[in-house]
N, C-alpha and C positions, 0 to 999 in steps of 0.2 A: 403535526407535521401532516400537509395532504399535500403530495406529490402524484399529478394524474398520469406524467407521461417521463422518459426515459431520458428526455433531454434536460429537465427539471431532477430529475435524479443524478443522472452523474454532475451535472451545477453543486448541487448540495453537498453530494459526496467530494465533491473537490474543495470543499469554502472550509478555509480552514477554523471558521468561526463555530462550524459544529461539532461538537466534540466527542458523542456517539454515533459515529458515521454508518458502524459495521451493524448498529438497530437498524437506523434508517434503512441501510442495503437488504436485510435479511427481511423486513416490515414490507420493502416494496415489492420483494420475489413473493411473499407469502400471501399479499393482496392481490396480485397480479396472477397466479399460479403458476410461477416462473423457478424453474430450480436454478438454484444460486449458482450453481457452476454455468449454466448457461447463463444468465445475470451479467455473469462476470464477465464471460465471453465477447456478448453483445455490447458492454460498456467500453474492453479495451479496444476490438475491432470497429466500433462505429463512433465511439463517443470520447476517444483522448482520453479514458479513465482508468486506472491501474492500480489494481490492489497489494498494499503491503501488508504481511500477514507480522512481520518484526513491532510496528508501532501502529497498525490496526489503524491505517488512514489508508485513501486514495489519491494518486497523482497524476501527473497528466505524464507523455511519453519522454518529455525532456526529462524528468525531477526520477523517473523510473528505469534500473538498472536491470535486463532482463537476464544477465548472465547470470547474477546475483540473487535475484528474482526477489528484489527490495528494492526500496528508494533507496535514491541517492546518500538522504541524510541518513539514512541508517547505516548505509554501507561508509561512510565518511566516520563516521561516530566508532564505527567497529577497527577503522584503521586508525585511529588516532589511538582508539587501546593498546594496539598492538607498539605502537610508540613509546610506552611505559614500560617498556621488558625487554632487557637486551637478552641476546640467545649469543651461549659459548658454541664454540667450534662445534661440539659434541650434539650439536642444536638443542639443549637445556637451557630454562627462562633462568637467567640471573636476575635477581632484583636490584 
């Protein structure tokens, strides 16, 4: 895949059809000699493209939770997992 500009990169990273977006991200950073953290900041600030390390995908602002530092899909999945357990008064998990 040949991506020449950052707008195309953001579009490709957010495309659900692309499976290995981290490889695309790091390949672009290396090809254009940009530090990965700097590239991540540029994508977030200028192109509505936020990185979720939990599921290794990129999402839009609406799909990303800054408080949890992950996408809303991962956050929702973790919330569902907590509902599988009941907690006693002393805070211990009960199955």
